[in-house]
Backbone as JSON, one array per atom type, in Angstrom:
{
  "sequence": "MLILLPPSEGKTPADAGSPVDLAELSFPELTAARQEVAVALAAVSAQDDALSQLGVGASLAHEVSRNTRLAHEPAAPAHSIYTGVLFDALGYQSLTPTQKSKADAAVVVVSGLWGAVRFADRIPAYRLSMSAGLPGLGKLASFWKPKLAAAVSGPAAGHLLVDCRSSTYAAAWAPEPERTVAVNVFTERDGTRKVVSHFAKHTRGELARHLLTRRGKAPETPAQLAKAAGEKWTVELVPGTPRKPHTLNIILAN",
  "N": [[64.24, 49.51, 72.77], [62.4, 51.51, 70.56], [62.33, 54.27, 68.39], [59.94, 56.26, 67.1], [59.54, 58.19, 64.27], [58.29, 60.99, 62.32], [58.49, 61.55, 58.74], [60.59, 64.05, 57.19], [59.18, 67.02, 55.73], [60.42, 68.24, 53.51], [62.95, 66.87, 51.36], [66.32, 65.74, 50.85], [67.76, 65.2, 47.85], [69.56, 62.34, 46.64], [72.88, 62.5, 45.38], [74.02, 60.67, 43.67], [73.95, 57.16, 42.76], [72.49, 53.85, 42.87], [69.07, 53.0, 41.98], [66.18, 52.72, 44.19], [65.61, 49.59, 45.77], [62.93, 47.87, 46.35], [62.62, 45.41, 47.58], [64.71, 45.24, 49.31], [64.25, 46.88, 51.45], [63.54, 47.53, 54.92], [61.04, 45.73, 56.85], [59.78, 43.84, 54.94], [57.28, 42.81, 54.36], [55.76, 44.87, 53.5], [56.26, 45.37, 50.88], [54.64, 44.94, 48.51], [52.55, 46.75, 48.98], [53.97, 49.15, 49.02], [54.74, 49.28, 46.36], [52.24, 49.61, 45.16], [51.52, 52.17, 46.13], [53.6, 53.72, 45.06], [53.17, 53.48, 42.29], [50.6, 54.62, 42.04], [51.19, 57.18, 42.99], [53.02, 58.12, 41.07], [51.35, 58.25, 38.86], [49.43, 60.2, 39.62], [51.15, 62.37, 40.0], [51.9, 63.01, 37.45], [49.78, 64.29, 36.34], [47.89, 67.19, 35.29], [46.75, 68.58, 37.4], [48.27, 67.89, 39.58], [49.6, 69.2, 41.7], [47.56, 70.35, 43.28], [46.16, 68.03, 43.95], [48.01, 66.72, 45.56], [48.33, 68.54, 47.51], [50.25, 70.65, 47.61], [52.31, 73.58, 46.99], [53.11, 75.73, 44.13], [55.85, 76.13, 44.13], [56.95, 73.72, 44.68], [56.85, 72.14, 42.47], [58.91, 70.88, 41.07], [59.66, 68.86, 42.81], [57.39, 67.29, 42.87], [57.36, 66.5, 40.23], [59.56, 64.81, 40.26], [58.47, 62.63, 41.51], [57.41, 61.11, 39.47], [59.42, 59.59, 38.45], [60.58, 57.89, 40.29], [61.43, 55.25, 40.37], [63.74, 55.3, 39.02], [65.35, 57.2, 40.07], [68.3, 58.2, 41.92], [69.1, 56.51, 44.95], [69.58, 56.78, 48.52], [70.78, 56.29, 51.93], [68.13, 56.54, 54.3], [68.58, 58.29, 56.43], [70.05, 60.32, 55.3], [68.43, 61.34, 53.36], [66.11, 62.33, 54.58], [65.65, 65.46, 55.92], [65.73, 68.58, 57.75], [64.14, 70.32, 60.51], [63.75, 68.5, 62.76], [65.41, 66.32, 62.07], [67.85, 67.57, 61.73], [68.35, 68.33, 64.36], [68.61, 65.82, 65.52], [70.94, 64.95, 64.28], [72.45, 62.89, 62.78], [74.84, 62.49, 61.27], [76.9, 63.36, 62.9], [77.07, 61.52, 64.89], [78.77, 58.89, 66.69], [80.33, 55.9, 65.3], [79.31, 53.68, 66.74], [77.02, 54.8, 67.89], [75.62, 55.45, 65.57], [75.03, 52.92, 64.6], [73.33, 52.12, 66.61], [71.26, 53.96, 66.16], [70.44, 53.17, 63.6], [69.24, 50.76, 64.2], [67.27, 51.46, 66.05], [65.6, 53.57, 65.2], [62.59, 54.22, 63.54], [61.04, 55.38, 60.73], [57.96, 56.58, 59.88], [56.15, 56.59, 56.93], [54.41, 58.14, 54.19], [54.79, 57.09, 51.65], [56.49, 54.79, 51.85], [55.53, 53.38, 53.98], [56.93, 52.29, 56.4], [60.28, 52.8, 57.31], [63.73, 52.11, 58.08], [66.69, 53.86, 59.27], [68.94, 53.09, 57.75], [67.93, 52.18, 55.37], [67.82, 52.42, 51.86], [66.54, 54.98, 49.97], [64.86, 57.06, 47.51], [64.56, 60.67, 47.16], [61.34, 62.16, 47.63], [57.96, 63.39, 47.27], [55.31, 63.37, 49.29], [52.66, 63.41, 51.44], [51.37, 61.88, 54.42], [48.82, 62.71, 54.83], [47.62, 62.9, 52.41], [45.47, 61.76, 49.73], [45.19, 59.07, 47.41], [44.18, 58.09, 44.12], [42.25, 55.17, 43.94], [43.42, 54.14, 46.21], [42.72, 55.69, 48.37], [42.69, 57.65, 51.44], [45.93, 57.91, 52.75], [46.71, 57.35, 55.4], [44.68, 55.66, 56.29], [44.95, 53.61, 54.42], [47.48, 52.57, 55.05], [47.23, 51.76, 57.7], [46.22, 49.03, 58.56], [48.2, 47.53, 57.35], [50.66, 48.41, 58.39], [50.22, 47.7, 61.03], [50.28, 44.93, 60.83], [52.87, 44.46, 59.84], [54.77, 45.83, 61.43], [54.17, 45.56, 64.11], [55.03, 43.08, 65.12], [58.02, 43.15, 65.07], [58.17, 45.29, 66.85], [57.28, 44.33, 69.25], [57.62, 43.96, 72.73], [59.39, 46.05, 72.97], [60.04, 49.35, 74.26], [58.24, 52.02, 72.98], [59.02, 55.06, 71.72], [57.25, 57.64, 70.84], [57.53, 59.96, 68.55], [56.09, 61.02, 66.51], [54.13, 63.22, 64.42], [50.61, 64.08, 64.59], [49.44, 63.46, 62.15], [50.94, 61.35, 61.11], [50.9, 59.57, 63.19], [48.36, 58.62, 62.98], [48.48, 56.55, 61.2], [49.34, 54.23, 62.35], [48.7, 52.63, 65.34], [50.41, 51.7, 67.96], [50.86, 49.22, 70.61], [49.34, 50.43, 73.47], [50.29, 50.19, 76.15], [53.07, 50.04, 76.12], [53.87, 52.3, 74.83], [54.92, 55.65, 74.44], [53.85, 58.77, 73.88], [55.27, 61.77, 72.72], [55.08, 65.05, 73.76], [55.6, 68.56, 73.36], [55.99, 71.57, 75.05], [56.03, 75.14, 75.43], [56.47, 77.22, 78.23], [55.25, 79.95, 80.0], [54.84, 82.19, 82.58], [53.17, 80.36, 83.81], [51.51, 79.51, 81.78], [50.97, 77.27, 79.18], [52.05, 76.56, 75.86], [51.81, 75.05, 72.64], [54.28, 74.85, 70.28], [55.08, 74.48, 67.02], [57.63, 74.46, 65.66], [59.54, 74.4, 67.77], [58.72, 72.05, 68.94], [59.32, 70.05, 67.0], [62.11, 70.36, 66.87], [62.87, 69.78, 69.51], [61.98, 67.15, 69.81], [63.74, 65.93, 68.04], [66.11, 66.44, 69.41], [65.61, 64.95, 71.7], [65.56, 62.34, 70.65], [68.24, 62.17, 69.84], [69.51, 62.41, 72.34], [68.66, 60.07, 73.61], [69.95, 58.22, 72.05], [72.61, 58.73, 72.45], [73.27, 58.94, 75.15], [74.85, 57.61, 78.09], [74.67, 54.29, 79.48], [71.95, 51.9, 79.9], [69.35, 51.63, 77.45], [66.16, 53.14, 77.95], [63.52, 51.14, 79.24], [60.97, 51.25, 80.15], [58.09, 53.44, 80.52], [58.53, 55.09, 82.79], [61.31, 54.98, 83.09], [62.02, 56.21, 80.71], [61.05, 58.81, 81.15], [62.75, 59.53, 83.23], [65.22, 59.52, 81.9], [64.8, 61.55, 79.97], [64.45, 63.61, 81.74], [67.0, 64.23, 82.42], [67.78, 66.29, 80.81], [65.65, 68.07, 80.45], [62.75, 69.74, 81.88], [60.21, 67.63, 82.78], [57.1, 65.8, 82.57], [55.28, 62.88, 83.25], [52.47, 61.44, 81.95], [50.31, 59.0, 82.85], [49.14, 56.28, 80.81], [46.22, 54.62, 79.44], [44.31, 51.56, 79.05], [43.64, 51.94, 76.39], [44.91, 54.16, 75.5], [48.05, 55.68, 74.88], [50.88, 56.28, 77.1], [51.97, 59.59, 78.0], [54.63, 61.76, 77.48], [55.42, 64.82, 78.58], [57.37, 67.46, 77.63], [58.65, 70.34, 78.94], [59.5, 73.49, 77.99], [61.32, 76.28, 79.04], [60.28, 79.64, 78.66]],
  "CA": [[63.62, 50.81, 72.52], [62.24, 52.0, 69.2], [61.96, 55.67, 68.3], [59.1, 56.47, 65.92], [59.64, 59.56, 63.76], [57.66, 61.3, 61.04], [59.49, 61.99, 57.77], [60.61, 65.49, 56.97], [58.4, 67.42, 54.57], [61.38, 68.35, 52.44], [63.93, 65.8, 51.28], [67.55, 66.07, 50.14], [67.98, 64.13, 46.88], [70.88, 61.74, 46.55], [73.64, 62.98, 44.23], [74.29, 59.55, 42.78], [73.65, 55.88, 43.37], [71.51, 53.01, 42.2], [67.69, 53.27, 42.42], [65.65, 51.95, 45.32], [65.2, 48.2, 45.59], [61.89, 47.71, 47.37], [62.79, 44.14, 48.28], [65.78, 45.36, 50.3], [63.85, 47.75, 52.55], [63.05, 46.88, 56.14], [59.63, 45.37, 56.85], [59.51, 43.39, 53.57], [55.86, 42.53, 54.17], [55.14, 46.06, 52.93], [56.76, 45.57, 49.52], [53.55, 45.06, 47.54], [51.84, 48.01, 49.25], [54.85, 50.24, 48.57], [54.64, 49.33, 44.9], [50.94, 50.19, 44.85], [51.56, 53.6, 46.39], [54.53, 54.34, 44.12], [52.51, 53.53, 40.98], [49.53, 55.61, 42.14], [51.8, 58.5, 43.15], [53.58, 58.52, 39.78], [50.23, 58.61, 37.97], [48.89, 61.49, 40.06], [52.16, 63.42, 39.84], [52.0, 63.33, 36.03], [48.57, 64.98, 35.9], [47.96, 68.66, 35.3], [46.34, 69.09, 38.7], [49.03, 67.13, 40.58], [49.93, 70.01, 42.89], [46.38, 70.45, 44.14], [45.84, 66.7, 44.47], [48.97, 66.37, 46.61], [48.28, 69.57, 48.54], [51.49, 71.42, 47.69], [52.33, 74.8, 46.2], [53.81, 75.72, 42.85], [57.3, 76.11, 44.34], [57.38, 72.33, 44.85], [56.53, 71.41, 41.24], [60.04, 70.02, 40.69], [59.64, 67.68, 43.67], [56.28, 66.46, 42.4], [57.82, 65.9, 38.97], [60.46, 63.71, 40.61], [57.65, 61.47, 41.87], [57.08, 60.31, 38.28], [60.58, 58.78, 38.04], [61.23, 57.38, 41.51], [62.05, 53.94, 40.12], [65.03, 55.51, 38.36], [66.1, 58.21, 40.81], [69.3, 57.62, 42.84], [68.66, 56.32, 46.34], [70.61, 56.91, 49.56], [70.19, 55.94, 53.23], [67.05, 57.44, 54.72], [69.06, 59.34, 57.33], [70.58, 61.44, 54.51], [67.34, 61.87, 52.54], [65.25, 63.12, 55.46], [66.34, 66.61, 56.5], [64.78, 69.49, 58.36], [64.36, 70.7, 61.91], [63.88, 67.34, 63.65], [66.56, 65.5, 61.71], [69.05, 68.35, 62.03], [68.58, 68.25, 65.81], [69.1, 64.48, 65.81], [72.34, 65.03, 63.89], [72.99, 61.55, 62.54], [76.2, 62.48, 60.74], [77.87, 63.64, 63.96], [77.1, 60.42, 65.85], [79.88, 57.95, 66.58], [79.91, 54.68, 64.61], [78.46, 52.87, 67.62], [75.74, 55.48, 68.01], [74.93, 55.31, 64.29], [74.48, 51.56, 64.57], [72.17, 52.13, 67.51], [70.18, 54.68, 65.48], [69.95, 52.34, 62.5], [68.4, 49.71, 64.77], [66.21, 51.95, 66.93], [64.73, 54.58, 64.6], [61.65, 53.82, 62.49], [60.37, 56.55, 60.16], [56.68, 56.22, 59.27], [56.15, 57.34, 55.67], [53.26, 57.98, 53.33], [55.16, 56.31, 50.48], [57.13, 53.51, 52.16], [54.92, 52.75, 55.14], [57.89, 52.47, 57.49], [61.65, 52.46, 56.94], [64.77, 52.39, 59.06], [67.64, 54.86, 58.8], [69.9, 52.57, 56.77], [67.24, 51.82, 54.13], [68.13, 53.31, 50.74], [65.33, 55.47, 49.32], [65.04, 58.33, 46.8], [63.74, 61.78, 47.63], [59.98, 62.12, 47.09], [57.05, 64.35, 47.91], [54.01, 62.76, 49.57], [52.28, 63.46, 52.85], [50.43, 60.87, 54.88], [47.47, 63.28, 54.81], [47.11, 62.89, 51.04], [44.73, 60.61, 49.24], [45.56, 58.7, 46.05], [43.12, 57.34, 43.44], [42.28, 53.72, 44.1], [43.95, 53.78, 47.53], [42.09, 56.49, 49.42], [43.59, 58.35, 52.35], [47.07, 57.05, 53.0], [46.73, 56.87, 56.78], [43.77, 54.5, 56.35], [45.54, 52.56, 53.6], [48.63, 51.96, 55.72], [46.98, 51.34, 59.08], [46.26, 47.59, 58.8], [49.45, 46.97, 56.83], [51.7, 48.68, 59.38], [49.94, 46.9, 62.22], [50.72, 43.56, 60.57], [54.3, 44.35, 59.54], [55.65, 46.46, 62.41], [53.83, 45.17, 65.48], [55.9, 41.97, 65.54], [59.33, 43.66, 65.44], [58.08, 46.24, 67.95], [56.85, 43.66, 70.47], [58.59, 43.91, 73.81], [60.18, 47.28, 73.02], [59.43, 50.63, 74.6], [58.11, 52.83, 71.77], [59.06, 56.5, 71.97], [56.49, 58.08, 69.67], [57.77, 61.36, 68.25], [55.38, 61.36, 65.28], [53.03, 64.18, 64.43], [49.31, 63.39, 64.58], [49.18, 62.97, 60.79], [51.61, 60.06, 60.93], [50.44, 58.68, 64.25], [47.08, 58.04, 62.56], [48.72, 55.41, 60.32], [49.61, 53.02, 63.13], [48.56, 52.81, 66.78], [51.03, 50.56, 68.62], [50.34, 48.79, 71.9], [49.4, 51.6, 74.37], [51.0, 49.94, 77.4], [54.51, 50.23, 75.95], [54.07, 53.45, 73.95], [54.93, 56.96, 75.08], [53.77, 59.88, 72.93], [56.06, 62.9, 73.21], [54.57, 66.39, 73.5], [56.54, 69.62, 73.76], [55.33, 72.83, 75.36], [56.74, 76.26, 76.05], [55.69, 77.68, 79.38], [55.57, 81.3, 80.47], [53.88, 82.66, 83.58], [52.23, 79.29, 84.1], [50.69, 79.19, 80.61], [51.67, 76.42, 78.22], [51.69, 76.65, 74.46], [52.47, 74.14, 71.73], [54.89, 75.57, 69.17], [55.48, 73.41, 66.12], [59.07, 74.45, 65.39], [60.24, 73.94, 68.97], [58.36, 70.64, 69.17], [60.13, 69.24, 66.09], [63.52, 70.44, 67.28], [63.06, 69.09, 70.79], [61.85, 65.71, 69.57], [65.01, 65.51, 67.48], [67.08, 66.45, 70.5], [65.31, 63.81, 72.57], [66.05, 61.14, 69.96], [69.7, 62.17, 69.94], [69.89, 62.15, 73.74], [68.44, 58.65, 73.9], [70.91, 57.42, 71.29], [73.99, 59.06, 72.82], [73.52, 58.91, 76.59], [75.44, 56.38, 78.6], [73.76, 53.43, 80.21], [70.98, 51.12, 79.14], [68.21, 52.33, 76.9], [64.98, 52.99, 78.81], [62.65, 50.01, 78.9], [59.63, 51.54, 80.65], [57.78, 54.87, 80.47], [59.18, 55.79, 83.9], [62.73, 55.11, 82.76], [62.12, 57.22, 79.66], [60.89, 60.11, 81.79], [63.97, 59.81, 83.98], [66.27, 59.85, 80.93], [64.5, 62.87, 79.42], [64.64, 64.56, 82.82], [68.41, 64.62, 82.48], [67.97, 67.49, 79.98], [64.51, 68.98, 80.44], [61.67, 69.56, 82.84], [59.26, 66.72, 82.13], [56.08, 65.13, 83.36], [54.78, 61.67, 82.61], [51.04, 61.24, 82.16], [50.05, 57.57, 82.61], [48.17, 55.94, 79.77], [45.09, 53.76, 79.77], [44.34, 50.41, 78.15], [43.41, 52.32, 74.99], [45.62, 55.4, 75.2], [49.44, 55.56, 75.32], [51.42, 57.24, 78.05], [52.41, 60.84, 77.39], [55.75, 62.47, 78.08], [55.37, 66.25, 78.28], [58.62, 68.19, 77.82], [58.28, 71.74, 79.12], [60.62, 74.38, 77.74], [61.18, 77.62, 79.62], [60.14, 80.66, 77.63]],
  "C": [[63.56, 51.08, 71.03], [61.77, 53.45, 69.26], [61.2, 55.88, 67.0], [59.14, 57.94, 65.52], [58.75, 59.75, 62.55], [58.76, 61.62, 60.03], [59.54, 63.51, 57.74], [59.73, 65.82, 55.76], [59.3, 67.54, 53.35], [62.39, 67.21, 52.5], [65.17, 66.31, 50.56], [67.86, 64.94, 49.16], [69.41, 63.6, 46.93], [71.58, 62.26, 45.29], [73.86, 61.88, 43.2], [73.93, 58.26, 43.51], [72.61, 55.11, 42.6], [70.11, 53.33, 42.73], [67.31, 52.4, 43.62], [65.33, 50.53, 44.89], [64.2, 47.91, 46.7], [62.08, 46.44, 48.19], [63.85, 44.21, 49.37], [65.4, 46.24, 51.5], [63.42, 46.92, 53.76], [61.55, 46.64, 56.03], [59.18, 44.91, 55.45], [58.05, 43.03, 53.31], [55.14, 43.7, 53.49], [55.47, 46.26, 51.45], [55.63, 45.79, 48.51], [52.79, 46.37, 47.73], [52.66, 49.2, 48.81], [54.78, 50.4, 47.06], [53.32, 49.96, 44.48], [50.96, 51.71, 45.01], [52.46, 54.3, 45.38], [53.89, 54.5, 42.74], [51.41, 54.61, 40.98], [50.1, 57.02, 42.25], [52.37, 58.99, 41.83], [52.47, 58.97, 38.84], [49.65, 59.97, 38.34], [49.86, 62.62, 39.76], [52.35, 63.83, 38.39], [50.8, 64.12, 35.52], [48.71, 66.49, 36.03], [47.63, 69.25, 36.66], [47.08, 68.4, 39.85], [49.28, 67.94, 41.85], [48.73, 70.1, 43.83], [46.01, 69.09, 44.72], [46.76, 66.31, 45.63], [49.06, 67.44, 47.69], [49.55, 70.35, 48.71], [51.42, 72.62, 46.77], [53.18, 74.68, 44.95], [55.32, 75.64, 43.01], [57.84, 74.69, 44.47], [57.1, 71.48, 43.6], [57.66, 70.47, 40.84], [60.09, 68.75, 41.53], [58.51, 66.73, 43.26], [56.66, 65.79, 41.1], [58.73, 64.71, 39.24], [59.67, 62.45, 40.97], [57.36, 60.56, 40.68], [58.23, 59.4, 37.86], [61.32, 58.19, 39.22], [61.93, 56.05, 41.28], [63.44, 54.08, 39.5], [65.9, 56.54, 39.07], [67.15, 57.55, 41.71], [68.76, 57.57, 44.26], [69.86, 56.45, 47.27], [69.97, 56.55, 50.89], [69.19, 57.0, 53.69], [67.55, 58.56, 55.61], [69.65, 60.52, 56.57], [69.52, 62.06, 53.6], [66.43, 62.77, 53.37], [66.07, 64.22, 56.13], [65.29, 67.54, 57.09], [65.04, 69.62, 59.85], [64.61, 69.5, 62.81], [65.16, 66.57, 63.35], [67.88, 66.24, 61.89], [69.37, 68.27, 63.52], [69.07, 66.87, 66.21], [70.57, 64.35, 65.41], [73.02, 63.69, 63.65], [74.46, 61.57, 62.14], [77.25, 62.72, 61.81], [77.87, 62.57, 65.05], [78.36, 59.58, 65.66], [79.41, 56.72, 65.81], [79.0, 53.8, 65.46], [77.08, 53.48, 67.76], [74.93, 55.41, 66.71], [74.3, 53.93, 64.16], [73.25, 51.45, 65.45], [70.99, 52.84, 66.86], [69.59, 53.86, 64.35], [68.98, 51.27, 62.99], [67.16, 50.26, 65.47], [65.2, 52.86, 66.24], [63.88, 53.96, 63.48], [60.93, 55.08, 62.02], [59.1, 56.06, 59.46], [56.45, 57.16, 58.09], [54.88, 57.09, 54.87], [53.54, 57.12, 52.12], [55.65, 54.9, 50.83], [56.45, 52.75, 53.29], [55.78, 52.95, 56.37], [59.25, 52.04, 56.97], [62.57, 52.72, 58.13], [65.81, 53.31, 58.43], [68.58, 54.35, 57.7], [69.25, 52.18, 55.44], [67.51, 52.86, 53.06], [66.85, 53.67, 50.0], [65.67, 56.72, 48.51], [64.24, 59.43, 47.49], [62.39, 61.74, 46.93], [59.15, 63.19, 47.76], [55.69, 63.7, 48.07], [53.76, 62.79, 51.06], [51.31, 62.35, 53.19], [49.0, 61.39, 54.86], [46.83, 63.24, 53.43], [46.25, 61.66, 50.78], [45.14, 60.33, 47.8], [44.44, 57.88, 45.42], [43.31, 55.83, 43.58], [42.75, 53.26, 45.46], [43.26, 54.52, 48.66], [43.11, 57.22, 50.26], [44.72, 57.41, 52.79], [47.13, 56.53, 54.43], [45.84, 55.64, 56.93], [44.33, 53.33, 55.55], [46.64, 51.82, 54.37], [48.29, 51.33, 57.07], [46.99, 49.83, 59.29], [47.58, 46.97, 58.36], [50.6, 47.21, 57.81], [51.48, 47.87, 60.65], [50.45, 45.48, 62.03], [52.23, 43.45, 60.44], [55.2, 44.83, 60.68], [55.37, 46.0, 63.83], [54.71, 44.04, 65.99], [57.27, 42.43, 65.95], [59.31, 44.62, 66.63], [57.73, 45.59, 69.28], [57.98, 43.61, 71.5], [59.45, 45.14, 73.94], [59.37, 48.43, 73.6], [59.41, 51.46, 73.32], [58.02, 54.3, 72.15], [58.48, 57.17, 70.73], [56.64, 59.59, 69.48], [57.07, 61.8, 66.97], [54.4, 62.49, 65.49], [51.72, 63.4, 64.32], [48.99, 62.81, 63.21], [49.74, 61.57, 60.6], [51.24, 59.06, 62.02], [49.14, 57.99, 63.85], [47.26, 56.77, 61.73], [49.03, 54.12, 61.07], [49.52, 53.36, 64.61], [49.16, 51.59, 67.47], [50.41, 50.28, 69.98], [50.46, 49.93, 72.92], [50.28, 51.4, 75.6], [52.49, 50.25, 77.3], [54.84, 51.41, 75.05], [54.0, 54.74, 74.75], [54.93, 58.02, 73.98], [54.48, 61.09, 73.54], [55.43, 64.21, 72.78], [55.57, 67.41, 74.01], [55.75, 70.91, 73.94], [56.36, 73.9, 75.72], [55.85, 76.76, 77.18], [56.18, 79.05, 79.82], [54.46, 81.77, 81.38], [52.77, 81.63, 83.82], [51.33, 78.89, 82.95], [51.51, 78.39, 79.61], [51.13, 76.62, 76.81], [52.46, 75.6, 73.67], [52.99, 74.96, 70.55], [55.54, 74.54, 68.26], [56.99, 73.33, 65.92], [59.84, 73.9, 66.58], [59.93, 72.47, 69.24], [59.2, 69.73, 68.29], [61.59, 69.2, 66.55], [63.76, 69.64, 68.55], [62.89, 67.59, 70.64], [63.13, 65.15, 68.94], [66.1, 65.46, 68.53], [66.86, 65.27, 71.45], [65.82, 62.52, 71.94], [67.57, 61.06, 70.07], [70.16, 61.83, 71.35], [69.75, 60.67, 74.07], [69.46, 57.77, 73.2], [72.36, 57.62, 71.77], [74.29, 58.96, 74.31], [74.13, 57.58, 77.01], [74.39, 55.56, 79.35], [72.77, 52.73, 79.29], [69.87, 52.02, 78.59], [67.01, 52.14, 77.82], [64.08, 51.87, 78.3], [61.22, 50.22, 79.36], [59.35, 53.03, 80.5], [58.47, 55.66, 81.58], [60.66, 55.99, 83.64], [62.95, 56.13, 81.65], [62.01, 58.62, 80.26], [62.14, 60.49, 82.58], [65.1, 60.21, 83.05], [66.04, 61.23, 80.34], [64.7, 63.95, 80.46], [66.09, 64.95, 83.05], [68.68, 65.91, 81.72], [66.85, 68.52, 80.11], [63.65, 68.8, 81.69], [60.6, 68.73, 82.16], [58.18, 66.29, 83.12], [55.55, 63.96, 82.56], [53.32, 61.5, 82.98], [50.73, 59.78, 81.86], [48.98, 57.36, 81.55], [47.02, 55.12, 80.33], [45.18, 52.53, 78.86], [44.17, 50.75, 76.67], [44.2, 53.55, 74.57], [47.05, 55.3, 75.7], [49.78, 56.54, 76.43], [51.84, 58.5, 77.28], [53.56, 61.42, 78.18], [55.66, 63.92, 77.64], [56.73, 66.85, 78.61], [58.27, 69.66, 77.87], [59.53, 72.6, 78.97], [60.34, 75.74, 78.37], [61.12, 78.63, 78.49], [60.41, 82.03, 78.23]]
}
């Protein structure tokens, strides 16, 4: 089982430590592409109109400024850099050592800067959305799509993929539909369903935690995933097609 997550929008910078070593990150086939994106990001982030180019507000100017010195910024494991609603609900720091090892192996974070990393990979804090475009590279989702397909499809082969990414990050790599389950979260009241972003992020984090901490074998099929999720929530599994992944709908009472 692999759990695909989006990165958090905000990051928690490392207090100390050596800089990132691109050659040590998972999926080493992406090293050259990561370097391309890092160079382009640093150049854009140094420009006067960097905030508008990256689609962020003035309150994030310090994070954009950090993009210009990523090669020298302290790095830390990705599980400590990515923070926010989803990652708080996953709660990596409160996992047991065995569960942390399972998370390090099972979780893949799809990133606009790194392409894809695992939880144990050491990275610096940065600011870059997959929806952004960079000079010379174009839209990042399009830039990464063939590269992620080549680098991640092999390691993902044979695994059930629990896809908790947002649509922005799902656009960067479409894994094999037959073994992929996209996770949607709804609130339901009086028979009416609504998608609520905050609850969706939180619940996807809770689902990841449940899959990493529950007893027994990890689910290997969409049906087994639905059964595991059904231990905590009301769920429904919508079968996929040859071109569309399965969908697990988690319904929260409202």
